C-alpha positions in Angstrom: -96.1 -67.2 72.1 -94.4 -69.0 74.3 -90.2 -68.4 75.2 -88.3 -69.7 72.3 -87.3 -72.9 72.6 -84.6 -72.8 69.6 -80.9 -74.2 69.9 -78.4 -71.9 69.5 -77.2 -75.3 67.1 -79.9 -73.7 64.7 -80.5 -70.7 62.9 -83.6 -69.3 61.5 -85.3 -70.2 57.6 -82.9 -68.0 55.7 -85.9 -66.6 54.2 -86.2 -65.6 50.0 -83.3 -65.9 48.3 -81.2 -62.1 49.3 -81.1 -59.1 46.6 -76.9 -58.3 46.9 -74.6 -60.2 46.0 -72.0 -61.9 48.7 -69.2 -59.5 48.3 -71.6 -56.5 49.2 -73.1 -58.7 51.9 -70.2 -59.8 53.2 -68.2 -55.9 52.2 -71.0 -54.0 54.2 -71.2 -56.6 57.7 -67.2 -56.4 58.0 -66.1 -52.6 57.1 -69.0 -51.5 59.3 -67.9 -53.4 62.7 -64.0 -52.4 61.2 -65.0 -49.3 61.7 -66.7 -49.4 65.2 -64.2 -51.7 66.4 -61.9 -49.2 65.5 -63.4 -46.7 67.1 -64.0 -48.5 70.0 -60.5 -50.2 70.7 -58.5 -46.6 69.7 -60.8 -45.5 73.2 -58.9 -48.8 75.5 -55.7 -48.2 74.4 -56.4 -44.3 75.1 -57.2 -45.4 78.4 -54.0 -47.3 79.1 -51.5 -44.7 77.5 -53.0 -41.5 77.8 -56.2 -40.9 78.7 -54.8 -41.4 83.2 -52.0 -38.6 82.4 -54.3 -36.1 80.5 -58.0 -36.8 82.3 -57.4 -38.0 86.2 -53.6 -36.3 86.5 -54.7 -34.9 90.1 -54.9 -38.5 91.6 -52.3 -41.3 91.8 -51.0 -43.3 89.1 -53.2 -46.7 89.8 -56.2 -44.6 90.5 -55.5 -42.1 88.0 -55.9 -46.0 86.1 -58.5 -47.0 87.7 -60.8 -44.1 87.0 -59.8 -43.9 83.3 -60.5 -47.4 83.2 -64.2 -46.7 85.1 -64.9 -44.1 81.8 -63.8 -46.7 79.9 -66.2 -49.6 80.9 -69.4 -46.9 81.0 -69.4 -47.7 76.7 -70.5 -51.4 78.2 -73.1 -50.1 80.6 -74.5 -47.7 77.0 -74.6 -50.2 75.0 -78.2 -52.3 76.1 -79.7 -48.9 75.8 -78.2 -48.6 72.1 -79.1 -52.5 71.3 -83.6 -51.5 72.4 -83.6 -48.5 70.4 -81.7 -48.9 67.5 -82.7 -52.9 67.9 -86.5 -51.1 67.6 -86.1 -49.2 64.7 -84.1 -52.3 62.7 -86.7 -55.0 64.1 -89.4 -51.4 62.1 -87.8 -49.9 59.6 -85.2 -52.4 58.5 -81.8 -53.7 58.5 -79.3 -50.8 56.8 -81.4 -47.4 57.6 -80.8 -48.8 60.9 -76.5 -49.4 61.2 -76.2 -46.1 58.8 -77.8 -44.2 61.9 -75.5 -46.3 64.0 -72.2 -45.7 62.6 -72.8 -41.6 62.6 -74.0 -41.9 66.0 -70.4 -44.1 67.3 -68.6 -42.0 64.5 -69.4 -38.6 66.0 -69.0 -39.8 69.8 -65.4 -40.7 68.6 -64.0 -37.4 66.7 -65.8 -35.1 69.6 -62.7 -37.7 72.3 -60.1 -36.2 69.7 -61.7 -32.8 70.1 -61.6 -32.7 74.1 -60.1 -30.5 76.3 -57.8 -31.7 78.9 -57.8 -31.3 83.1 -55.2 -28.8 82.6 -57.3 -27.3 80.3 -61.0 -27.5 82.1 -60.6 -29.2 85.5 -63.2 -31.9 86.3 -65.2 -31.3 83.2 -62.7 -32.6 80.9 -63.4 -36.3 82.5 -67.1 -35.5 82.5 -67.0 -34.8 79.0 -64.7 -37.9 78.3 -67.6 -39.7 80.0 -69.9 -38.4 77.9 -68.7 -39.2 74.2 -67.8 -42.8 75.8 -71.4 -43.2 76.4 -71.8 -42.4 72.9 -69.7 -44.4 71.4 -71.0 -47.4 73.3 -74.7 -46.2 72.5 -74.0 -46.7 68.6 -72.0 -49.7 69.2 -74.8 -51.3 70.7 -77.2 -50.9 67.6 -74.2 -51.8 65.1 -73.5 -55.1 66.0 -76.3 -56.9 65.5 -77.4 -55.3 62.8 -74.1 -56.1 60.7 -74.5 -60.0 61.8 -78.6 -59.8 60.6 -77.0 -58.2 57.3 -74.6 -61.0 57.3 -76.6 -64.1 57.9 -80.1 -63.7 56.9 -78.6 -63.0 53.7 -77.1 -66.2 53.8 -78.2 -69.5 51.8 -79.3 -72.5 54.0 -75.6 -74.4 55.3 -73.3 -71.2 54.9 -74.9 -68.7 58.1 -72.0 -70.0 60.4 -69.7 -69.0 57.4 -71.4 -65.5 56.5 -72.0 -64.9 60.6 -67.7 -65.1 60.7 -67.7 -61.7 58.7 -69.2 -58.9 60.6 -67.1 -61.0 63.5 -63.6 -60.0 62.0 -64.3 -56.3 62.2 -62.5 -56.4 65.5 -59.4 -58.2 65.4 -59.3 -55.7 62.1 -60.2 -53.4 63.9 -57.9 -53.4 67.2 -54.9 -54.4 64.6 -55.4 -51.2 63.1 -55.7 -49.2 66.3 -52.8 -50.8 67.9 -51.0 -50.0 64.9 -51.5 -46.5 64.8 -50.9 -46.3 67.7 -47.3 -47.9 67.5 -47.2 -45.9 64.4 -47.5 -42.4 65.9 -44.6 -43.7 69.2 -42.0 -44.8 65.9 -42.6 -40.5 65.0 -42.6 -38.8 67.5 -41.7 -38.9 71.4 -43.7 -39.8 73.7 -44.6 -36.5 75.2 -45.7 -35.3 72.4 -48.3 -38.6 71.6 -49.3 -36.6 75.3 -49.4 -33.2 73.8 -51.4 -33.4 70.8 -50.1 -36.7 69.1 -52.9 -38.4 70.9 -56.0 -37.4 68.7 -55.6 -38.6 65.3 -56.0 -41.8 65.6 -59.8 -40.3 67.5 -60.3 -37.8 64.1 -58.7 -40.1 61.2 -62.3 -42.1 62.3 -63.4 -39.3 59.8 -62.3 -41.0 56.7 -63.7 -44.3 58.2 -67.1 -43.4 58.4 -67.1 -41.6 55.2 -66.6 -45.4 53.6 -68.7 -47.3 56.2 -71.4 -45.3 54.9 -70.7 -45.2 51.4 -70.7 -49.0 51.2 -73.8 -49.4 53.8 -75.5 -46.9 51.5 -74.8 -49.4 48.3 -76.7 -52.4 49.8 -80.7 -53.3 50.0 -82.5 -54.7 53.0 -81.7 -58.5 54.1 -84.3 -61.3 52.5 -85.7 -61.9 56.1 -86.5 -58.2 56.8 -88.5 -57.9 53.6 -90.2 -60.8 54.1 -91.6 -60.5 57.3 -93.2 -56.4 55.6 -94.3 -58.6 53.1 -96.1 -61.0 56.0 -97.0 -58.0 57.9 -95.2 -59.8 60.7 -93.2 -57.0 62.7 -94.7 -56.3 66.0 -95.1 -52.8 67.7 -92.2 -52.5 70.2 -90.3 -55.3 69.8 -88.7 -55.4 73.3 -92.4 -55.8 74.8 -92.6 -58.7 73.1 -88.7 -59.7 73.1 -88.9 -59.7 77.2 -92.5 -60.8 77.4 -91.6 -63.9 75.1 -88.4 -65.3 74.7 -86.9 -64.6 78.6 -84.9 -67.3 78.3 -83.1 -66.8 75.0 -81.8 -63.4 76.8 -80.6 -65.5 79.4 -78.3 -68.6 77.8 -77.4 -66.4 75.4 -76.1 -63.5 77.9 -74.3 -65.6 79.6 -73.2 -68.0 76.0 -71.0 -64.9 75.5 -69.8 -64.4 79.5 -66.0 -66.0 78.9 -65.7 -64.8 74.7 -65.7 -61.3 76.5 -63.5 -61.6 79.6 -61.0 -63.8 77.6 -60.6 -60.5 75.3 -60.6 -58.6 77.7 -58.2 -59.6 79.9 -55.8 -60.0 76.7 -56.3 -56.8 75.5 -57.3 -53.1 77.6 -56.0 -55.6 80.8 -53.2 -57.2 78.8 -51.8 -53.5 77.8 -52.0 -52.4 81.5 -49.8 -55.1 82.4 -46.9 -55.3 80.3 -46.6 -51.1 80.6 -47.5 -50.7 84.4 -46.4 -54.0 85.9 -43.7 -55.7 83.4 -42.7 -52.2 82.9 -42.0 -53.1 78.3 -42.2 -50.1 76.4 -45.6 -48.6 75.0 -44.1 -49.3 71.5 -43.7 -53.6 72.5 -46.7 -53.4 74.3 -48.6 -52.6 71.1 -46.6 -54.7 69.3 -47.7 -57.6 71.2 -51.3 -56.0 70.9 -50.9 -56.1 67.1 -49.5 -60.0 67.1 -52.8 -61.2 68.7 -54.7 -58.6 66.9 -53.1 -61.4 63.7 -53.7 -64.3 65.7 -57.5 -63.7 66.8 -58.2 -62.7 63.3 -56.9 -65.6 61.3 -59.3 -67.8 63.8 -62.4 -66.8 63.4 -62.8 -68.1 59.1 -60.9 -71.5 61.4 -64.1 -71.1 63.8 -66.9 -70.7 61.1 -65.5 -73.3 58.6 -64.9 -75.7 61.5 -68.0 -75.1 62.9 -70.3 -75.8 59.0 -68.3 -79.4 59.4 -68.9 -80.1 63.1 -71.8 -77.9 63.9 -71.5 -74.2 65.8 -72.7 -75.8 69.6 -69.9 -78.1 69.4 -67.0 -75.9 68.5 -68.5 -73.6 70.9 -68.5 -76.5 74.1 -64.9 -77.4 73.2 -63.8 -73.8 72.9 -64.9 -73.2 76.3 -63.4 -76.5 78.0 -60.6 -75.1 76.5 -60.5 -70.8 77.5 -61.1 -73.3 80.7 -57.8 -75.3 81.4 -55.9 -72.1 79.4 -57.0 -70.4 82.8 -54.6 -72.3 84.6 -51.8 -71.1 83.1 -52.2 -67.6 83.3 -50.2 -67.1 86.4 -47.3 -69.5 84.5 -47.2 -67.2 81.8 -48.1 -63.6 83.0 -44.7 -63.1 84.8 -42.3 -60.6 83.9 -41.4 -62.1 80.8 -42.0 -61.0 77.0 -41.8 -64.5 76.1 -44.4 -66.1 78.3 -46.2 -63.5 77.5 -46.1 -63.2 73.7 -47.2 -67.3 74.4 -50.5 -66.1 76.5 -51.7 -63.4 73.8 -50.8 -65.9 71.2 -53.2 -69.2 73.0 -56.0 -66.2 74.2 -56.7 -65.0 71.0 -56.4 -68.2 69.2 -59.2 -69.4 71.6 -60.7 -66.2 70.8 -60.8 -66.3 67.7 -62.6 -69.8 68.1 -65.2 -68.3 70.3 -66.0 -65.3 68.9 -66.5 -66.2 65.5 -69.1 -68.2 65.7 -70.9 -65.9 68.9 -72.8 -64.1 66.4 -74.2 -66.9 64.8 -76.0 -68.1 67.6 -77.2 -65.4 69.8 -79.3 -64.2 67.3 -80.1 -68.0 66.1 -83.3 -68.0 69.0 -84.3 -65.2 67.9 -87.5 -65.6 65.0 -86.6 -62.2 62.6 -90.2 -59.6 64.1 -87.1 -58.7 67.1 -83.3 -60.8 66.1 -82.4 -57.4 65.3 -83.7 -56.6 68.9 -82.5 -59.9 70.8 -79.3 -60.3 69.3 -78.3 -56.5 69.9 -79.4 -56.6 73.9 -78.4 -60.4 74.3 -74.8 -59.4 72.7 -75.0 -56.0 75.3 -75.9 -57.4 77.7 -72.8 -59.4 77.4 -70.8 -57.3 77.7 -71.9 -55.8 80.6 -71.4 -58.7 82.7 -67.9 -59.8 81.1 -66.1 -57.3 79.7 -67.2 -53.7 81.4 -65.7 -53.9 84.6 -62.9 -57.4 83.4 -59.8 -54.8 83.4 -60.8 -52.7 86.8 -61.8 -56.8 88.1 -58.1 -58.5 87.0 -56.6 -55.0 88.3 -58.1 -55.0 91.5 -57.3 -59.4 91.8 -53.5 -58.9 90.5 -53.2 -56.4 93.0 -54.8 -57.9 96.1 -54.1 -61.7 95.3 -52.6 -61.6 92.8 -52.1 -63.4 89.9 -53.2 -66.6 89.6 -56.4 -65.1 90.8 -56.7 -63.3 87.5 -57.0 -67.2 86.3 -59.6 -68.3 88.4 -61.8 -65.2 87.1 -61.4 -66.5 83.5 -62.3 -69.7 84.4 -65.1 -69.2 86.7 -66.6 -67.1 83.1 -65.4 -70.7 82.1 -67.8 -72.8 83.7 -71.2 -70.8 83.5 -70.8 -70.4 79.3 -70.2 -74.5 79.9 -73.1 -74.8 81.4 -75.7 -72.0 79.3 -74.5 -73.8 76.1 -75.3 -76.9 77.0 -78.5 -76.1 79.0 -79.3 -74.6 75.1 -79.4 -77.8 73.6 -82.7 -77.6 74.6 -84.0 -75.0 74.5 -84.4 -73.6 78.3 -82.1 -73.6 81.5 
């Protein structure tokens, strides 16, 4: 095999007719990613609101915040490893069983965080255990996302891959809405001191209820038609990751940077913005969370818009147009991110609308270049490499740029990411750089 020259515009054939009903497929893909991203974003919210005080309390406030963001980034480095491990089994034994294992890995790690002792109780062992659990979260999510996207797209009828591929992407805004909303509700019914004492544990422990629901849905579905066809035709390979890096290197590189702007934009508009609102603008926790909840709603509304638009105009065209809009938006960062709640609300509204338009399509786009036998591994690794490059240190870099050079440089950071992404989308049309 030579390096895949498939365009991001054209997905692999759908194969045999789906064995699962469309409603069951789309629900299974949406519920799973909702749970995974709820777990992931609960940590992101806590990393701003409570972890600096509870797990890094021997540091000054800025150092504690940066240390908290550093543990936040660990998950992104764990995600490619999860992609390799779960991708191997997803391409060898099937999408369904692998998705169940990934969900359990993520869920158990999240519940354990809710049981951890703090720095005041066990000293430096507390942040070490927190980092270990964060690694587990990333490892699980590294295997979840790609399988959920394939569960949807490999069951999609011809001409509906962008629409089906949009559903697992909805898990991100729904998870963000639920995680932010839960912290917001806690602050309505308990003082901040109580939240810091024990209330922060509730969202992490509540994850166990979501896991039960997710497992029930996931266990009720059958294997995807594309993977079943690969079994019947004996197309599976012994070690998918070896074939992937031997024959599909260009697709991996292009896909990583096609998703770069998506990740940078999202984490500037969520984890970094939450920190900026609380620490710099000094907006109360509840108001800052309300802004993030609004952003999640806008994000979720524009994901279906992206799917419908791509079915009409083409996925690549929509991605190019959205990336150009992100580049233009970067110049508004210093205008909107000032100590004014109305402008900040405008910032998050525009940012999350653009986020919905790019994120809604990125799953289908990253899966498209890879053949079925390595598609789980390929799409997962590509997505998670993009997470390392674009998301892992985004809150840290933005906080440092803002403190060192000013808020305009946060915009320049987003602009650079958008230009790199634009170049790679254009390059992907030819299949090679």
